[in-house]
N, C-alpha and C positions, 0 to 999 in steps of 0.2 A: 305399902297402901295405908298403915297406921301412921304415916309421917304425913299424907294428906296429899291431896293434887299437884301442888306446887313441887314438892319433894319427887313427886311420881315425874314431872315434867323434865325438872331441871335433869335427870339421870338419864330419861331418855333422846333430851338432846346432846349431852356427852357422847352417849354412845354414838349416836347418831353422825355428830361430828367426827367420833372419833375414825369411823369405818368410811366415811365421805372424803376423808383427807387423801391424796392424793401417794401421799410418801408410805401411807400405810397400804397400800392394795397389794394385796398378795404375799407382803412379808410379814405378816402377824397371825401367828395362829392363835385358836380360840381361849389357850389354854394362857398365852402370854394375854392377852386382853383382860382376862380375869383374873388377872394377878394383882391385887388390889386390899387390903384391910377390910375386913367384913364383920358382923357384926350379927349375932343372932336374935332377931327380934319379931316378937310375935306381931304377923302381917296384921291381924283385923282380930276382935273377937264376936265369933260367933255362937249364939247361944240359941239352944234347944233346936238344933240341926243336924238331920239324918241323913245320908245320902244312899239311897237306896238301891238305887242305880250304879252302882260303881263297877260292876260287871254284868256281862250278858247274863250269867248266872241268878244273882241277885235280881236283874228287871223280871226275868222268868219267873222267879218263886214268887216276887209282889203281885205280876201278872196273872199267876195262878188264883192267887188268893182274892183277887177283885173280880176276874172275868173269866177264869178258870181253865183248865190245863188245853181245852181245842186253840183257845184265844188268847194266850198268854203273854205272846207279844206281838 
């Protein structure tokens, strides 16, 4: 994401071409397809964001605070 739309499109095109190649169908495992050098890159910087709805329990707790226990979800 941090590399921009052109890098994303190039990666998607490469992956699609790989799996569309008739010679690769049924012969390549996911592990073999993912066997390439990888770098850890922060995909994007998100400032001041908290995901309160990361699970049903969190959604219920926030719902209780704003709507009461009877209408939490």
